[in-house]
ZAMARGU-4260 file (C-alpha; in steps of 0.2 Angstrom, whole numbers, plus 5000, padded with zeros to 4 digits):
<rodrens>
0) 5112/5020/5020 | 5106/5012/5001 | 5089/5019/4994 | 5075/5006/4991 | 5081/5009/4971
5) 5100/5004/4976 | 5092/4991/4988 | 5085/4984/4974 | 5100/4987/4961 | 5109/4976/4972
10) 5095/4961/4969 | 5095/4946/4961 | 5094/4928/4960 | 5105/4912/4951 | 5099/4919/4933
15) 5088/4907/4924 | 5094/4898/4909 | 5084/4905/4895 | 5070/4896/4890 | 5064/4888/4874
20) 5045/4893/4878 | 5032/4881/4882 | 5026/4865/4873 | 5013/4862/4862 | 5002/4855/4873
25) 5005/4869/4886 | 4999/4880/4872 | 4982/4869/4869 | 4982/4870/4890 | 4981/4890/4892
30) 4964/4895/4891 | 4961/4883/4906 | 4974/4891/4916 | 4973/4888/4935 | 4964/4900/4945
35) 4972/4900/4958 | 4957/4903/4969 | 4948/4888/4969 | 4968/4882/4973 | 4970/4891/4990
40) 4953/4892/4993 | 4949/4910/4996 | 4938/4924/4989 | 4949/4940/4990 | 4969/4945/4985
45) 4969/4951/5004 | 4971/4935/5013 | 4987/4940/5019 | 4997/4960/5022 | 5001/4968/5004
50) 5015/4978/5008 | 5030/4969/5003 | 5043/4965/5017 | 5044/4956/5033 | 5026/4947/5037
55) 5020/4933/5048 | 5035/4936/5061 | 5046/4924/5047 | 5065/4930/5046 | 5067/4931/5025
60) 5071/4915/5018 | 5067/4906/5032 | 5049/4904/5030 | 5040/4889/5031 | 5037/4881/5015
65) 5019/4875/5023 | 5015/4892/5024 | 5017/4896/5006 | 5005/4894/4991 | 5011/4883/4977
70) 5009/4889/4960 | 5019/4883/4943 | 5032/4873/4952 | 5036/4886/4964 | 5030/4896/4981
75) 5023/4912/4984 | 5016/4920/5000 | 4997/4915/4997 | 4989/4935/4993 | 5005/4934/4978
80) 4999/4916/4973 | 4983/4921/4971 | 4985/4936/4959 | 4997/4926/4951 | 4984/4912/4948
85) 4973/4928/4943 | 4988/4937/4930 | 4992/4918/4925 | 4974/4914/4919 | 4971/4933/4911
90) 4986/4929/4900 | 4982/4912/4895 | 4965/4921/4889 | 4972/4937/4878 | 4987/4925/4871
95) 4984/4908/4871 | 4999/4901/4881 | 5005/4898/4897 | 5016/4908/4910 | 5033/4898/4913
100) 5034/4900/4932 | 5054/4899/4936 | 5056/4904/4953 | 5047/4910/4968 | 5054/4910/4986
105) 5071/4907/4988 | 5077/4902/5006 | 5090/4908/5015 | 5104/4894/5009 | 5099/4897/4990
110) 5102/4916/4992 | 5119/4912/4998 | 5124/4902/4985 | 5118/4916/4973 | 5126/4930/4983
115) 5142/4919/4984 | 5141/4916/4965 | 5137/4934/4958 | 5143/4946/4973 | 5133/4960/4978
120) 5132/4972/4962 | 5121/4959/4956 | 5115/4949/4971 | 5104/4954/4988 | 5112/4951/5002
125) 5106/4934/5011 | 5092/4938/5021 | 5087/4956/5010 | 5081/4948/4994 | 5062/4949/4989
130) 5063/4930/4986 | 5066/4928/5004 | 5050/4935/5007 | 5042/4925/4994 | 5037/4941/4985
135) 5046/4938/4970 | 5046/4928/4952 | 5056/4925/4939 | 5050/4921/4922 | 5053/4907/4909
140) 5048/4905/4894 | 5045/4919/4882 | 5040/4931/4896 | 5059/4929/4900 | 5066/4943/4888
145) 5060/4959/4885 | 5050/4964/4871 | 5043/4948/4866 | 5023/4946/4866 | 5020/4938/4885
150) 5035/4950/4891 | 5024/4966/4884 | 5008/4958/4891 | 5015/4960/4909 | 5021/4975/4907
155) 5006/4983/4903 | 4994/4973/4915 | 5004/4965/4929 | 5001/4979/4939 | 4981/4975/4938
160) 4986/4962/4948 | 4999/4969/4963 | 5015/4964/4951 | 5027/4977/4945 | 5042/4975/4936
165) 5058/4977/4948 | 5072/4970/4937 | 5070/4986/4927 | 5078/4998/4941 | 5092/4986/4941
170) 5109/4991/4938 | 5109/4976/4928 | 5092/4976/4918 | 5083/4959/4923 | 5067/4957/4910
175) 5063/4941/4920 | 5063/4946/4938 | 5045/4954/4945 | 5039/4959/4962 | 5023/4960/4972
180) 5016/4974/4983 | 4998/4971/4981 | 4993/4989/4977 | 4982/4993/4961 | 4977/4973/4965
185) 4962/4969/4955 | 4948/4957/4956 | 4952/4943/4946 | 4940/4936/4934 | 4930/4923/4937
190) 4937/4905/4930 | 4929/4902/4913 | 4920/4885/4912 | 4927/4870/4913 | 4918/4854/4907
195) 4919/4840/4921 | 4926/4826/4910 | 4918/4813/4920 | 4900/4817/4917 | 4903/4818/4898
200) 4913/4802/4896 | 4909/4786/4899 | 4917/4770/4897 | 4905/4754/4893 | 4910/4736/4890
205) 4897/4725/4881 | 4895/4709/4892 | 4886/4699/4878 | 4899/4704/4863 | 4917/4711/4874
210) 4916/4726/4866 | 4922/4741/4872 | 4917/4758/4872 | 4921/4776/4876 | 4903/4787/4874
215) 4906/4806/4873 | 4900/4819/4860 | 4918/4823/4850 | 4922/4801/4849 | 4919/4791/4835
220) 4927/4776/4826 | 4935/4778/4813 | 4936/4794/4799 | 4917/4790/4795 | 4911/4783/4809
225) 4897/4791/4820 | 4902/4803/4831 | 4896/4799/4849 | 4909/4784/4852 | 4924/4775/4849
230) 4924/4758/4849 | 4943/4751/4856 | 4950/4736/4843 | 4959/4728/4856 | 4972/4729/4873
235) 4985/4736/4865 | 4974/4753/4858 | 4965/4754/4873 | 4979/4754/4885 | 4990/4768/4873
240) 4972/4777/4875 | 4974/4777/4893 | 4994/4781/4893 | 4988/4798/4884 | 4975/4800/4896
245) 4989/4800/4910 | 5000/4809/4902 | 4989/4824/4899 | 4983/4825/4918 | 4999/4825/4922
250) 5004/4839/4911 | 4989/4850/4919 | 5000/4848/4936 | 5016/4850/4931 | 5012/4868/4920
255) 5001/4869/4937 | 4981/4872/4927 | 4964/4870/4936 | 4962/4852/4939 | 4946/4853/4933
260) 4952/4852/4915 | 4959/4834/4919 | 4951/4820/4910 | 4944/4803/4917 | 4957/4790/4917
265) 4946/4771/4915 | 4953/4756/4925 | 4969/4748/4916 | 4960/4731/4915 | 4948/4728/4900
270) 4937/4717/4913 | 4935/4730/4925 | 4926/4743/4915 | 4909/4742/4917 | 4898/4730/4909
275) 4881/4731/4902 | 4867/4720/4894 | 4860/4721/4875 | 4849/4733/4882 | 4860/4745/4893
280) 4870/4746/4876 | 4857/4750/4866 | 4852/4763/4880 | 4871/4769/4880 | 4869/4772/4861
285) 4852/4780/4861 | 4857/4793/4873 | 4873/4798/4863 | 4862/4798/4845 | 4868/4782/4838
290) 4852/4773/4841
</rodrens>
């Protein structure tokens, strides 16, 4: 019978393509990385047994996805996902970039396909892979390659979150492959305060003049205009701005970051924006230091 190291040496996954890295928008989002604690609704990293291997009475690769926790486009057991979310947040705070997750849970059909493609030297026999327990993660982006800043950060810090570089024990080294065993798991750092955009941005239509503006501390109309609001010139400019907000929010969902960082999206139709009389308009301007 093979020992644990030999068993790990047979572990594989379908080798992911080399990823070119995260987008500029993802880098900007990095500091607000998802706190999976809030997403999963748990208070500690011990929601499920930490030991790797069978859990919950399920069979390897046959775990209902409804009992797994989504994170970054993948699925993991709840405690592994909580720890991964905390680690993603710490990585973003340290390096200003988001970790790219490629594959967590792999079902039995997926493992059979990997075994058929790569054989026993590079793939775990179906029904034995840590991916099948939702306790393994393959990274993409810069963490895919050994020696990069992201990879080095993971190597130095992952065990604080119960993750370790299992790919280093394989016969064919896999820099991208990490596994969760729950050991040395540190309590995650509370997520940084995130501004609730709806409380800052206010869209108002001057019912008397038809002028529509977004009020907020960081807005201005033109490069030399006063800060505090931006006045939209026409429906097209307003629509383009709204499309940008929708894209921004979609990227937060795609990357798996804290949804509290999303921006409020105003109504599609200009005339559905809250209308105020001249007095209300002046009050708004006064509140934002424009009067």
